[in-house]
C-alpha positions as CSV (number, residue, x, y, z in Angstrom):
1,M,-36.7,34.0,66.7
2,M,-33.4,32.5,65.3
3,P,-30.1,31.6,67.0
4,D,-27.5,34.1,68.1
5,A,-25.3,33.9,65.6
6,P,-21.6,32.7,65.6
7,Q,-18.7,35.3,65.7
8,D,-18.0,36.6,61.8
9,R,-14.4,35.3,60.6
10,T,-12.6,36.5,57.5
11,I,-9.8,34.9,55.8
12,R,-8.2,35.8,52.1
13,I,-8.5,33.1,49.9
14,G,-6.2,34.2,47.2
15,E,-7.8,37.5,46.5
16,I,-11.2,36.9,47.8
17,K,-12.0,38.1,51.5
18,T,-14.2,35.4,52.4
19,R,-16.8,34.9,55.7
20,Y,-16.9,32.0,57.7
21,W,-18.0,31.0,61.2
22,A,-16.5,29.1,63.5
23,G,-17.1,26.5,66.1
24,G,-16.7,23.8,68.5
25,S,-13.4,22.6,70.1
26,H,-13.3,18.9,69.7
27,G,-14.7,15.5,67.2
28,S,-13.4,15.6,63.3
29,P,-13.9,18.7,61.5
30,V,-17.3,19.8,59.8
31,V,-17.5,21.5,56.4
32,L,-20.7,23.0,55.6
33,I,-21.4,24.8,51.9
34,H,-24.8,26.4,51.4
35,G,-27.0,26.7,48.1
36,L,-27.4,29.3,45.2
37,S,-28.3,33.1,46.7
38,C,-28.3,31.2,50.2
39,H,-25.4,32.3,52.9
40,V,-24.1,30.6,56.5
41,E,-27.1,32.3,58.2
42,D,-29.2,29.0,56.5
43,W,-26.8,26.7,59.0
44,L,-28.1,28.9,62.1
45,P,-30.2,25.9,62.9
46,N,-28.1,23.0,63.0
47,F,-24.4,25.2,63.7
48,N,-24.1,24.8,67.5
49,A,-25.8,21.4,67.4
50,L,-23.0,19.8,65.5
51,A,-20.1,22.0,67.0
52,E,-21.0,20.3,70.4
53,H,-19.4,17.3,68.9
54,H,-17.2,18.6,65.7
55,R,-14.8,21.0,64.7
56,V,-17.4,23.2,62.7
57,Y,-17.0,25.5,59.5
58,A,-19.3,27.2,57.4
59,L,-18.4,29.9,54.8
60,D,-19.7,31.7,52.0
61,L,-18.8,31.2,48.6
62,P,-17.9,34.0,46.3
63,G,-20.3,35.9,45.5
64,H,-22.7,34.9,48.4
65,G,-23.3,36.6,52.1
66,R,-20.0,38.6,52.9
67,T,-17.9,36.8,51.2
68,D,-16.4,39.3,48.1
69,K,-18.3,39.1,44.3
70,P,-15.3,39.7,42.0
71,A,-16.6,40.4,38.9
72,R,-14.2,38.3,36.9
73,A,-15.2,35.3,38.4
74,T,-16.8,31.8,36.5
75,Y,-18.8,31.1,39.8
76,G,-18.8,27.6,37.6
77,A,-19.4,24.1,40.0
78,T,-15.4,23.5,39.0
79,Y,-14.5,27.1,40.3
80,L,-16.6,27.0,43.5
81,T,-15.4,23.0,44.2
82,D,-11.1,24.5,44.2
83,F,-12.7,27.5,46.2
84,V,-13.5,24.9,49.1
85,R,-10.3,23.0,48.1
86,D,-8.1,26.3,48.9
87,F,-10.3,27.3,52.0
88,M,-9.5,24.0,53.8
89,A,-6.0,24.7,52.9
90,A,-5.8,28.0,53.9
91,L,-7.3,26.7,57.6
92,Q,-5.1,24.1,57.6
93,I,-8.2,21.1,57.9
94,P,-7.0,17.7,55.9
95,R,-9.9,16.3,55.9
96,A,-13.4,16.7,57.4
97,H,-16.8,16.0,56.6
98,V,-18.2,17.7,54.2
99,V,-22.5,19.2,54.4
100,G,-23.3,20.5,50.8
101,H,-27.2,21.9,50.3
102,S,-28.8,22.0,46.9
103,M,-25.9,23.9,44.9
104,G,-23.8,23.3,47.9
105,G,-24.4,19.7,47.3
106,A,-23.2,19.8,43.7
107,V,-19.8,21.3,45.2
108,A,-19.4,18.9,47.9
109,T,-20.1,16.0,45.3
110,R,-17.1,17.3,42.9
111,L,-15.3,17.7,46.1
112,A,-15.6,13.9,46.9
113,F,-14.8,12.7,43.1
114,T,-12.2,15.4,42.6
115,H,-10.2,15.6,46.0
116,G,-11.5,12.5,47.5
117,E,-8.3,12.6,50.5
118,L,-10.4,15.8,51.5
119,V,-14.1,14.0,52.4
120,D,-13.9,11.7,55.4
121,R,-18.1,11.4,55.0
122,L,-20.3,13.2,52.6
123,V,-23.6,14.7,53.6
124,L,-25.6,15.6,50.3
125,V,-28.9,18.2,51.2
126,A,-31.2,17.9,48.6
127,P,-28.1,18.2,45.9
128,A,-28.2,19.9,42.8
129,G,-26.3,17.6,39.9
130,L,-28.3,14.8,39.6
131,G,-30.6,15.4,36.5
132,P,-31.5,18.3,34.7
133,Q,-34.7,19.2,37.0
134,V,-35.5,22.4,38.0
135,H,-38.0,24.6,39.8
136,L,-39.2,27.0,36.8
137,S,-38.4,29.9,38.5
138,L,-34.5,28.9,38.6
139,R,-34.7,28.4,34.9
140,L,-35.8,31.2,33.5
141,A,-33.7,33.3,36.1
142,S,-31.0,32.1,33.4
143,V,-32.4,33.7,30.7
144,P,-30.5,36.9,29.7
145,L,-32.6,40.3,31.1
146,L,-36.0,38.1,32.3
147,G,-33.7,36.7,35.2
148,E,-32.2,40.2,36.3
149,R,-36.5,41.7,35.9
150,L,-37.7,38.6,37.8
151,M,-34.9,38.4,40.5
152,R,-34.9,42.3,40.9
153,L,-34.5,43.2,44.7
154,S,-37.4,43.2,47.2
155,R,-38.5,42.6,50.6
156,S,-41.5,40.7,49.0
157,G,-39.7,39.2,46.2
158,I,-37.3,37.5,49.3
159,A,-40.4,36.6,51.3
160,S,-42.1,35.0,48.5
161,F,-39.2,32.6,47.6
162,A,-38.0,31.4,50.9
163,R,-42.2,30.9,51.6
164,M,-42.4,28.5,47.8
165,T,-39.1,26.6,48.6
166,V,-40.7,24.7,52.4
167,Y,-43.4,22.9,53.1
168,D,-44.7,24.4,56.0
169,P,-44.5,28.8,55.0
170,L,-44.9,29.7,58.6
171,V,-41.2,28.3,58.9
172,I,-40.0,31.1,57.4
173,I,-40.0,33.6,60.4
174,E,-39.5,37.4,59.8
175,E,-35.8,37.8,61.0
176,K,-35.2,35.7,58.3
177,I,-36.2,37.5,55.3
178,D,-34.7,40.6,57.3
179,C,-31.7,38.6,57.2
180,D,-32.0,37.0,53.3
181,Y,-33.1,40.8,52.3
182,E,-30.2,42.2,53.8
183,L,-27.6,40.3,52.2
184,A,-29.1,40.1,48.9
185,A,-28.4,43.9,49.2
186,Q,-25.2,43.7,49.2
187,P,-23.1,45.7,46.3
188,G,-22.7,42.7,43.2
189,A,-24.6,40.5,45.3
190,L,-27.6,40.0,42.1
191,E,-25.0,40.1,39.7
192,A,-22.8,37.0,41.2
193,V,-25.7,35.0,41.9
194,L,-27.5,35.0,38.3
195,R,-23.2,34.0,37.3
196,T,-23.7,31.7,39.5
197,A,-26.9,30.3,38.4
198,R,-26.4,30.5,34.6
199,S,-23.2,28.8,34.8
200,G,-25.9,25.3,36.2
201,L,-28.9,26.2,34.5
202,N,-30.6,27.4,31.4
203,L,-33.9,27.4,30.5
204,L,-34.3,23.8,30.0
205,G,-33.0,23.3,33.4
206,Q,-29.7,21.5,34.9
207,K,-27.1,21.8,32.3
208,K,-25.7,18.2,31.2
209,S,-21.9,19.7,32.3
210,L,-23.1,19.8,35.7
211,W,-25.3,17.0,36.4
212,G,-23.8,14.9,33.4
213,V,-20.3,15.1,35.0
214,N,-21.6,14.9,38.0
215,T,-23.6,11.1,37.4
216,G,-21.1,10.1,35.7
217,R,-18.0,10.5,38.6
218,L,-20.6,9.4,41.6
219,P,-19.1,5.1,41.7
220,Y,-15.9,6.6,42.5
221,I,-16.6,8.2,45.3
222,T,-15.6,6.1,48.3
223,A,-16.5,8.2,51.3
224,P,-19.8,6.7,53.0
225,V,-22.9,8.6,51.6
226,L,-26.1,10.3,53.8
227,V,-28.4,11.6,51.0
228,I,-31.4,13.6,52.4
229,W,-34.2,15.2,50.8
230,G,-37.5,16.3,51.8
231,R,-40.8,14.2,50.3
232,Q,-42.2,17.8,49.1
233,D,-39.3,19.4,47.5
234,P,-40.7,21.9,45.0
235,I,-36.9,22.7,44.1
236,L,-35.3,19.6,43.4
237,P,-37.3,16.8,42.6
238,V,-37.3,13.7,45.5
239,A,-36.7,11.6,42.8
240,H,-33.6,12.1,42.5
241,A,-32.5,11.1,45.6
242,E,-32.7,7.7,43.4
243,V,-30.3,8.6,41.3
244,A,-27.1,8.9,44.2
245,A,-28.9,5.5,45.3
246,Q,-28.3,3.6,42.8
247,A,-24.6,5.1,41.4
248,L,-23.5,6.0,45.5
249,P,-21.4,2.7,46.0
250,N,-21.5,3.5,49.9
251,A,-24.8,5.6,50.6
252,R,-28.2,5.5,52.3
253,V,-31.1,8.0,51.7
254,Q,-32.7,9.4,53.7
255,I,-36.5,11.1,53.3
256,L,-37.8,13.8,55.0
257,D,-42.0,13.8,55.2
258,A,-43.6,17.3,55.9
259,C,-40.8,18.9,54.3
260,G,-39.2,20.8,51.5
261,H,-35.8,22.2,49.6
262,V,-34.9,22.8,53.2
263,P,-34.4,20.1,55.7
264,M,-31.9,22.2,58.0
265,L,-34.6,24.5,58.9
266,E,-38.0,22.9,58.5
267,K,-36.9,19.4,60.5
268,T,-33.7,20.7,62.4
269,D,-34.3,18.4,65.2
270,A,-34.3,15.1,62.9
271,F,-31.8,17.2,60.7
272,N,-29.2,17.3,63.0
273,A,-29.8,14.1,64.6
274,L,-29.2,12.4,61.5
275,L,-25.8,14.2,60.6
276,L,-24.4,13.1,64.3
277,D,-25.3,9.7,64.2
278,F,-23.8,9.5,60.5
279,F,-20.5,11.1,61.6
280,Q,-20.7,8.4,64.8
281,E,-21.0,5.9,63.3
282,K,-16.5,4.8,62.4
283,N,-16.4,5.3,65.7
284,E,-18.8,2.6,67.1
């Protein structure tokens, strides 16, 4: 059974009505950034555990979840990074620990090297933006018309993809599939996800405009960084963790065995402990 969700809140970031969660009453702020075609519910296994010690914020990025899906938005990494910056400003979060998963990891990386003053500590969870390699299904989704056909909405398709991303398919429970399907069916969701995917992907993989920029700027990130990856990740290769380890001056890498692309779901207890320990270190 999925944990109870925090109460939805909304705030306008420019013209975009944005859904977010906020929890916790003390400790350092933490901002959670989800991945492609994901939403705040992906942080359900972690949100309350983190909120016991920190003030935690999770948002639906534009085009995702219950946040608006403007037809004219670019949905590229720079656009999404600026959006997270503006979200933090709107909620008066001057500085936070920033956690990004998959595409959200690429966004968190860019936030750290373009607006380093906003990032206290950085956690990259199987992040995009560290090399061209990515699963074939996402490369095919970047192809016009083919992507629309492959990502045609169906509950069985949602379930199949979710189970493909993890090491143990049993962690994908029916309740999660129902949630993913409901949010994928929101008006404009498919179009927004495809535009987001195509901003950073093509048939060859992740675009150089995404990973080339990110990897080139990694040495300029001064915040301490924790990289978490599932050893059996089928979406983004665990070998990309070594790219981060080599280029980031203040990074450590934690590889979780028997784990796919969603460590926060598959290895919840270990994941939460890693984050809480990492966030606490500066106070020791």
